[in-house]
DSSP file (Angstrom, degrees, kcal/mol; ACC not computed):
  #  RESIDUE AA STRUCTURE BP1 BP2  ACC     N-H-->O    O-->H-N    N-H-->O    O-->H-N    TCO  KAPPA ALPHA  PHI   PSI    X-CA   Y-CA   Z-CA
    1    1 A M    >         0   0    0      0, 0.0     3,-0.6     0, 0.0     5,-0.4   0.000 360.0 360.0 360.0 -40.6   10.0    2.8    4.7
    2    2 A R  T 3   +     0   0    0      1,-0.2    38,-0.0     3,-0.1     0, 0.0   0.781 360.0  42.3 -64.3 -25.2    7.1    2.8    7.3
    3    3 A E  T 3  S+     0   0    0      2,-0.0    -1,-0.2     3,-0.0     0, 0.0   0.552 104.5  77.0 -99.8  -9.0    9.5    4.2    9.9
    4    4 A G  S <  S-     0   0    0     -3,-0.6     0, 0.0     1,-0.0     0, 0.0   0.040 102.3 -86.0 -83.5-162.2   11.3    6.7    7.7
    5    5 A D        -     0   0    0     61,-0.1    -3,-0.1     1,-0.0    -1,-0.0   0.409  59.2-111.1 -91.2   3.1   10.0   10.1    6.5
    6    6 A G  S    S+     0   0    0     -5,-0.4    38,-0.1     1,-0.0    -4,-0.1   0.544  93.3 103.0  85.1   6.9    8.2    8.7    3.5
    7    7 A S        +     0   0    0     -6,-0.1    59,-0.1    60,-0.1    -1,-0.0   0.295  43.1 131.1-106.6  10.6   10.6   10.2    0.9
    8    8 A I        -     0   0    0     -7,-0.1     2,-0.2     1,-0.1    32,-0.0  -0.317  49.3-135.2 -66.1 144.9   12.6    7.1    0.0
    9    9 A S     >  -     0   0    0      1,-0.1     4,-2.6    31,-0.0     5,-0.2  -0.570  20.2-114.0 -95.1 163.0   13.1    6.4   -3.7
   10   10 A L  H  > S+     0   0    0      1,-0.2     4,-2.7    -2,-0.2     5,-0.2   0.905 117.9  53.1 -60.3 -41.9   12.7    3.0   -5.3
   11   11 A T  H  > S+     0   0    0      2,-0.2     4,-2.3     1,-0.2    -1,-0.2   0.922 111.2  44.8 -61.1 -45.7   16.5    3.1   -6.1
   12   12 A K  H  > S+     0   0    0      2,-0.2     4,-2.4     1,-0.2    -1,-0.2   0.912 113.9  49.2 -66.9 -42.1   17.4    3.7   -2.5
   13   13 A L  H  X S+     0   0    0     -4,-2.6     4,-1.7     2,-0.2    -2,-0.2   0.913 111.8  49.5 -63.3 -41.8   15.1    1.1   -1.2
   14   14 A A  H  X>S+     0   0    0     -4,-2.7     5,-2.5    -5,-0.2     4,-0.9   0.913 110.1  50.8 -62.8 -43.0   16.4   -1.4   -3.6
   15   15 A K  H ><5S+     0   0    0     -4,-2.3     3,-0.8     1,-0.2    -2,-0.2   0.918 109.6  49.9 -61.2 -43.7   20.0   -0.6   -2.7
   16   16 A E  H 3<5S+     0   0    0     -4,-2.4    -1,-0.2     1,-0.2    -2,-0.2   0.818 112.3  48.6 -64.3 -29.9   19.1   -1.1    1.0
   17   17 A A  H 3<5S-     0   0    0     -4,-1.7    -1,-0.2     2,-0.2    -2,-0.2   0.565 115.1-117.9 -85.9  -9.3   17.5   -4.4    0.2
   18   18 A G  T <<5S+     0   0    0     -4,-0.9     2,-0.3    -3,-0.8    -3,-0.2   0.762  79.2 100.2  80.2  25.2   20.5   -5.5   -1.9
   19   19 A V  S   <S-     0   0    0     -5,-2.5    -1,-0.3    -6,-0.1     2,-0.2  -0.834  76.5 -94.9-131.5 170.8   18.6   -5.8   -5.2
   20   20 A N     >  -     0   0    0     -2,-0.3     4,-2.2    -3,-0.1     5,-0.2  -0.557  35.6-112.7 -88.5 160.1   18.3   -3.7   -8.3
   21   21 A A  H  > S+     0   0    0      1,-0.2     4,-2.7     2,-0.2     5,-0.2   0.885 112.8  51.7 -60.7 -45.4   15.4   -1.3   -8.7
   22   22 A P  H  > S+     0   0    0      0, 0.0     4,-2.3     0, 0.0    -1,-0.2   0.902 111.2  49.2 -60.7 -37.7   13.6   -3.1  -11.6
   23   23 A Y  H  > S+     0   0    0      2,-0.2     4,-2.4     1,-0.2    -2,-0.2   0.932 112.3  47.0 -65.8 -45.2   13.7   -6.4   -9.7
   24   24 A L  H  X S+     0   0    0     -4,-2.2     4,-2.5     2,-0.2    -1,-0.2   0.908 111.2  52.4 -63.1 -41.4   12.2   -4.8   -6.6
   25   25 A S  H  X S+     0   0    0     -4,-2.7     4,-2.0     1,-0.2    -1,-0.2   0.926 110.2  47.9 -59.0 -45.8    9.6   -3.0   -8.7
   26   26 A R  H  X S+     0   0    0     -4,-2.3     4,-2.5    -5,-0.2    -1,-0.2   0.898 110.8  51.6 -63.0 -41.7    8.6   -6.3  -10.2
   27   27 A L  H  X S+     0   0    0     -4,-2.4     4,-2.7     2,-0.2     5,-0.3   0.910 107.3  53.1 -62.1 -42.7    8.5   -8.0   -6.8
   28   28 A L  H  X>S+     0   0    0     -4,-2.5     4,-2.4     1,-0.2     6,-0.7   0.931 112.0  44.2 -59.0 -46.2    6.2   -5.3   -5.4
   29   29 A V  H  X5S+     0   0    0     -4,-2.0     4,-1.5     3,-0.2    -1,-0.2   0.925 115.2  48.6 -65.6 -44.0    3.7   -5.7   -8.2
   30   30 A E  H  <5S+     0   0    0     -4,-2.5    -2,-0.2     1,-0.2    -1,-0.2   0.884 122.7  31.8 -62.5 -39.8    3.8   -9.5   -8.1
   31   31 A H  H  <5S+     0   0    0     -4,-2.7    -2,-0.2    -5,-0.2    -1,-0.2   0.683 134.2  23.3 -97.5 -19.7    3.3   -9.7   -4.3
   32   32 A T  H  <5S-     0   0    0     -4,-2.4    -3,-0.2    -5,-0.3    -2,-0.2   0.589  89.8-127.3-119.7 -16.7    1.2   -6.7   -3.5
   33   33 A G  S  <<S+     0   0    0     -4,-1.5     2,-0.3    -5,-0.7    -4,-0.2   0.490  80.2  94.3  79.7   1.6   -0.6   -5.9   -6.8
   34   34 A S  S    S-     0   0    0     -6,-0.7    -1,-0.2     2,-0.0    -2,-0.2  -0.937  72.3-122.3-127.5 149.4    0.6   -2.3   -6.6
   35   35 A G     >  -     0   0    0     -2,-0.3     4,-2.4    -3,-0.1     5,-0.2  -0.272  40.4 -94.1 -78.9 173.6    3.6   -0.4   -8.0
   36   36 A F  H  > S+     0   0    0      1,-0.2     4,-3.2     2,-0.2     5,-0.2   0.893 122.2  52.3 -58.2 -45.2    6.1    1.4   -5.8
   37   37 A I  H  > S+     0   0    0      1,-0.2     4,-2.6     2,-0.2    -1,-0.2   0.923 112.2  45.4 -62.0 -45.1    4.5    4.8   -6.1
   38   38 A D  H  > S+     0   0    0      2,-0.2     4,-2.3     1,-0.2    -1,-0.2   0.917 114.5  49.3 -62.8 -42.3    1.1    3.4   -5.0
   39   39 A W  H  X S+     0   0    0     -4,-2.4     4,-2.1     2,-0.2    -2,-0.2   0.929 112.6  46.8 -62.5 -46.2    2.7    1.5   -2.2
   40   40 A R  H  X S+     0   0    0     -4,-3.2     4,-2.2     1,-0.2    -2,-0.2   0.905 112.5  50.1 -64.2 -41.7    4.7    4.6   -1.0
   41   41 A N  H  X S+     0   0    0     -4,-2.6     4,-2.7    -5,-0.2    -1,-0.2   0.875 108.9  52.4 -65.1 -35.9    1.6    6.8   -1.1
   42   42 A R  H  X S+     0   0    0     -4,-2.3     4,-2.6     2,-0.2    -1,-0.2   0.903 108.7  50.0 -65.8 -40.5   -0.4    4.2    0.9
   43   43 A V  H  X S+     0   0    0     -4,-2.1     4,-2.1     2,-0.2    -2,-0.2   0.921 112.6  47.7 -61.8 -43.7    2.3    4.2    3.6
   44   44 A R  H  X S+     0   0    0     -4,-2.2     4,-2.4     2,-0.2    -2,-0.2   0.912 112.0  49.5 -63.1 -43.0    2.2    8.0    3.7
   45   45 A L  H  X S+     0   0    0     -4,-2.7     4,-2.6     2,-0.2    -2,-0.2   0.908 109.7  50.6 -64.9 -42.2   -1.6    8.0    3.9
   46   46 A D  H  X S+     0   0    0     -4,-2.6     4,-2.2     1,-0.2    -1,-0.2   0.907 110.3  50.9 -59.5 -42.0   -1.5    5.5    6.7
   47   47 A R  H  X S+     0   0    0     -4,-2.1     4,-1.8     2,-0.2    -2,-0.2   0.913 110.5  49.3 -62.0 -43.4    1.0    7.7    8.5
   48   48 A F  H  X S+     0   0    0     -4,-2.4     4,-2.6     1,-0.2    -2,-0.2   0.945 110.6  49.3 -60.4 -49.4   -1.3   10.7    8.0
   49   49 A I  H  < S+     0   0    0     -4,-2.6    -1,-0.2     1,-0.2    -2,-0.2   0.873 112.1  48.4 -62.5 -38.3   -4.4    8.9    9.3
   50   50 A R  H  < S+     0   0    0     -4,-2.2    -1,-0.2    -5,-0.2    -2,-0.2   0.864 119.7  37.8 -68.2 -35.1   -2.6    7.6   12.4
   51   51 A A  H  < S+     0   0    0     -4,-1.8    -2,-0.2    -5,-0.2    -1,-0.2   0.742  91.6 102.0 -91.2 -24.7   -1.2   11.1   13.2
   52   52 A Y     <  -     0   0    0     -4,-2.6     6,-0.0    -5,-0.2     3,-0.0  -0.365  45.2-176.7 -70.7 137.3   -4.0   13.4   12.3
   53   53 A R    >   -     0   0    0     -2,-0.1     3,-2.3     0, 0.0    -2,-0.0  -0.974  40.2 -86.6-127.6 144.5   -6.2   14.8   15.1
   54   54 A P  T 3  S+     0   0    0      0, 0.0     3,-0.1     0, 0.0    36,-0.0  -0.183 115.1  28.0 -50.7 137.3   -9.3   17.1   14.6
   55   55 A G  T 3  S+     0   0    0      1,-0.4     2,-0.0    34,-0.1     3,-0.0   0.213  89.1 127.7  94.4 -15.0   -8.3   20.7   14.3
   56   56 A M  S <  S-     0   0    0     -3,-2.3     2,-0.5     1,-0.1    -1,-0.4  -0.368  73.0 -98.8 -69.6 154.9   -4.8   20.0   12.9
   57   57 A N     >  -     0   0    0      1,-0.2     4,-2.4    -3,-0.1     5,-0.2  -0.659  28.6-147.4 -73.5 120.9   -3.8   21.8    9.7
   58   58 A L  H  > S+     0   0    0     -2,-0.5     4,-2.4     1,-0.2     5,-0.2   0.894  95.3  50.4 -60.1 -42.7   -4.4   19.3    6.9
   59   59 A L  H  > S+     0   0    0      2,-0.2     4,-2.6     1,-0.2     5,-0.2   0.941 111.7  46.6 -62.7 -48.5   -1.5   20.7    4.8
   60   60 A E  H  > S+     0   0    0      1,-0.2     4,-2.4     2,-0.2    -1,-0.2   0.904 114.0  48.5 -61.4 -41.3    1.0   20.6    7.7
   61   61 A A  H  X S+     0   0    0     -4,-2.4     4,-1.1     2,-0.2    -1,-0.2   0.884 111.6  50.2 -66.6 -38.0   -0.1   17.0    8.6
   62   62 A A  H  <>S+     0   0    0     -4,-2.4     5,-2.0    -5,-0.2     3,-0.3   0.928 112.3  46.2 -65.8 -45.2    0.2   15.9    5.0
   63   63 A I  H ><5S+     0   0    0     -4,-2.6     3,-1.6     1,-0.2    -2,-0.2   0.912 111.0  52.7 -63.1 -43.0    3.7   17.3    4.6
   64   64 A A  H 3<5S+     0   0    0     -4,-2.4    -1,-0.2     1,-0.3    -2,-0.2   0.759 104.3  58.1 -64.2 -23.9    4.7   15.8    7.9
   65   65 A S  T 3<5S-     0   0    0     -4,-1.1    -1,-0.3    -3,-0.3    -2,-0.2   0.503 128.8 -94.3 -85.0  -4.8    3.4   12.4    6.6
   66   66 A G  T < 5S+     0   0    0     -3,-1.6     2,-0.2     1,-0.4    -3,-0.2   0.368  78.8 137.0 111.5  -4.9    5.8   12.6    3.6
   67   67 A F      < -     0   0    0     -5,-2.0    -1,-0.4     1,-0.1    -2,-0.1  -0.558  45.3-149.0 -75.0 139.6    3.7   14.1    0.9
   68   68 A G  S    S+     0   0    0     -2,-0.2     2,-0.3     1,-0.1    -1,-0.1   0.674  75.7  11.8 -82.8 -18.1    5.5   16.7   -1.1
   69   69 A S     >  -     0   0    0      1,-0.1     4,-1.9    -7,-0.1    -1,-0.1  -0.987  68.4-119.0-154.5 159.3    2.5   18.8   -1.9
   70   70 A Y  H  > S+     0   0    0     -2,-0.3     4,-3.3     2,-0.2     5,-0.2   0.859 113.6  58.9 -68.5 -34.0   -1.1   19.2   -0.9
   71   71 A A  H  > S+     0   0    0      2,-0.2     4,-2.4     1,-0.2     5,-0.2   0.931 107.7  44.6 -60.7 -46.1   -2.2   18.4   -4.5
   72   72 A R  H  > S+     0   0    0      2,-0.2     4,-2.5     1,-0.2     5,-0.2   0.914 115.2  49.1 -64.1 -42.6   -0.5   15.0   -4.3
   73   73 A F  H  X S+     0   0    0     -4,-1.9     4,-3.2     2,-0.2     5,-0.2   0.939 110.9  49.6 -60.5 -48.1   -2.0   14.3   -0.9
   74   74 A H  H  X S+     0   0    0     -4,-3.3     4,-2.6     2,-0.2     5,-0.2   0.921 112.8  46.3 -59.8 -46.6   -5.5   15.3   -2.0
   75   75 A R  H  X S+     0   0    0     -4,-2.4     4,-2.3     2,-0.2    -1,-0.2   0.933 116.0  45.6 -61.6 -46.2   -5.4   13.1   -5.1
   76   76 A T  H  X S+     0   0    0     -4,-2.5     4,-2.5     2,-0.2     5,-0.3   0.921 112.9  50.1 -63.3 -45.0   -4.0   10.1   -3.1
   77   77 A F  H  X>S+     0   0    0     -4,-3.2     4,-3.2    -5,-0.2     5,-0.7   0.942 112.8  45.8 -59.4 -49.3   -6.5   10.6   -0.3
   78   78 A K  H  X5S+     0   0    0     -4,-2.6     4,-1.1    -5,-0.2    -1,-0.2   0.882 113.1  51.2 -63.7 -38.5   -9.4   10.8   -2.6
   79   79 A E  H  <5S+     0   0    0     -4,-2.3    -1,-0.2    -5,-0.2    -2,-0.2   0.927 121.9  29.8 -63.8 -46.2   -8.2    7.7   -4.6
   80   80 A F  H  <5S+     0   0    0     -4,-2.5    -2,-0.2    -5,-0.2    -3,-0.2   0.842 131.1  32.6 -86.0 -35.1   -7.7    5.5   -1.5
   81   81 A I  H  <5S-     0   0    0     -4,-3.2    -3,-0.2    -5,-0.3    -2,-0.1   0.793  96.6-128.2 -96.1 -32.1  -10.4    6.9    0.9
   82   82 A G  S  <<S+     0   0    0     -4,-1.1     2,-0.3    -5,-0.7    -4,-0.2   0.463  78.5  59.5  99.3   1.0  -13.1    7.9   -1.6
   83   83 A C  S    S-     0   0    0     -6,-0.4    -1,-0.3     0, 0.0    -2,-0.2  -0.938  91.3 -83.6-148.7 170.4  -13.7   11.5   -0.4
   84   84 A S     >  -     0   0    0     -2,-0.3     4,-2.3     1,-0.1     5,-0.2  -0.371  39.8-113.4 -74.5 158.6  -11.7   14.7    0.0
   85   85 A P  H  > S+     0   0    0      0, 0.0     4,-2.2     0, 0.0     5,-0.1   0.886 117.8  51.9 -58.1 -39.6   -9.6   15.2    3.1
   86   86 A S  H  > S+     0   0    0      2,-0.2     4,-1.2     1,-0.2   -28,-0.0   0.880 109.3  49.5 -68.5 -35.8  -11.8   18.1    4.2
   87   87 A E  H  4 S+     0   0    0      1,-0.2     3,-0.4     2,-0.2    -1,-0.2   0.920 112.4  48.3 -64.7 -42.4  -14.9   15.9    3.8
   88   88 A W  H  < S+     0   0    0     -4,-2.3    -2,-0.2     1,-0.2    -1,-0.2   0.868 106.4  57.7 -63.5 -37.9  -13.3   13.2    5.9
   89   89 A D  H  <        0   0    0     -4,-2.2    -1,-0.2     1,-0.3    -2,-0.2   0.798 360.0 360.0 -65.3 -29.6  -12.2   15.7    8.5
   90   90 A K     <        0   0    0     -4,-1.2    -1,-0.3    -3,-0.4    -2,-0.2   0.485 360.0 360.0 -72.5 360.0  -15.9   16.8    9.1
């Protein structure tokens, strides 16, 4: 998942791991404390932070990191980082 485009589903990831989706979901919560969506968003956010350079377009960088919309990126960013992407960029 960290090396893909960030758009993998729980079902596809479970299939690649050779387990069913509910079992993988349960394992993620038990071992990481986070559900699949939070885990996937964190991977996307990490990808964004590693790739972003000052002056880049925030929307383009967010989409390239696997977020489907700027709204989802903005909510995730604020939840995990504690400020908006534009505040962080300054």
